[in-house]
N, C-alpha and C positions, 0 to 999 in steps of 0.2 A: 125505039128508041129504045136506049138498055140510063137505065137510070144508077147514075152516081152515090155509089154506096161509101165512100169515103174516099181521100187521101190520106195514103203514109208516108213518109220522108225514111228515112236510114235510121235501122235503131229503133221505129216504132210495132206495135202491136194491132193489129183488130180483132177485136173477142165480141162481139158482141152475136145475137143471136140475126140465124141464115132460115127466111120457110124457106120448105125444104121443095125442090122444085127446081130445074134452069140454073144456071145465074151461069157470069161470064167473067173470067179473074185475069188483068190486065195491070202490066208491070211497064212501066218505063224512066225513061233512064231522066234522069232531071237532074242540072237543069240541063240538059244537050242534050232535049229527046229530039230536038230536029236534024239534030248529027244521028239518031238513036231511031232504027222503027220498034214502038211498044211491041213487046207474042202477051199473048193472050190462052187461055188455057180455060176450058168448059171444064164446067164442076156442076153434078146432079148431084143434088144437095138431097141428101137419106133425113130424116127423120129422128134424130136425141140421137144425129151424129157425130164427130169436130172433124172436122178437118185444116193441117196446117200447110204451109206451104210457105219458102223463100224463095227470094225477089234474089237472086246469084250472077255474077256475070258470067258470062262465057267466050271464050274463046276473043274478047278481051275488047269485043265489039259488038255485044246485047246481051240483054239481061234479057234471063231464058225463069218459072218459076220452074221449083222443084216441089216434089211432096214433100215431105219432113216425117217425123214417127214424133208423134208426142212425150215429152221427156215424161223418163219413167217415178214415183213419184209425188 
């Protein structure tokens, strides 16, 4: 069973250290989670690396996680 680390709402972010290894990121549409299936992606975290994902609507009926670039500066 996976350990839940955080629940984030729209406009919030998670910016804490995560140990190296395999992790699963899951995004759900809230409060309508029962209409839409959650989406997940596997992330193999490497020590010292930074990862950025953004949850976005795709085709108006599901949320997907999109890898994003780090902001410059």
